[in-house]
C-alpha positions, 0 to 999 in steps of 0.5 A, a space after each residue: 792096490 798098486 805098490 809104490 816103487 822101492 828105491 836104493 839110496 847111497 849111504 850119503 843120500 839125504 832122507 826124503 822128508 816124508 820117510 820114517 827112518 826105521 834105523 840100521 837093521 831094525 827088528 822085523 816087528 818094528 818094521 811091521 808096525 811102521 809099514 802097517 800105515 801108509 808111511 814110507 819106511 827107510 831101512 839102512 843096511 851096512 856091510 864092509 863086503 866088497 862083493 854082494 853080501 848074502 846076509 844083507 841081500 836076505 835082510 833086504 828081501 825080508 824088509 821089502 816083503 814087509 813093505 819097506 820102500 827105501 833102502 840105504 846100502 853101501 855102493 858096493 851092494 846097490 846093484 845086488 839089492 836092486 835085483 833082490 827088490 825086483 825079484 820080491 816085486 815079481 814074486 808079489 805080483 806087482 812087477 812082471 818078471 824080466 823074462 818068462 821061461 817055461 820048462 818042458 821035460 
C-alpha cells in the first residue's frame, strides 16, 4: 500500500473539500478513529513561537504516524514540520532517506 503525500498548509489556506477536519490538537484516540478509514484528515497545530516549537514538532510526528495527511501550521513552523513529516515517512519506509550514511567504528 502506497502512503499518500502529507501536506503542510498555511493558516489561511482553504480546507480541501474531501478532508475531515479533526480540529486543533485533537486527542490521539479521535485521530485514530478518523484515520482508520480512507478519510484524508486535517489537524491544526498552533503556537506563537517564531522558532521551531519542539512541542508542535513532536505532536506533528505523532499525528503523522497515526495517518494524518494535512497539517495546518503557522508559517514560522512550516519548514520544520515538513522536515518532521519527511522523517516520519522515512522511518515508515514510504520515502527513501535523503542521504544514506553508514558509520564504521
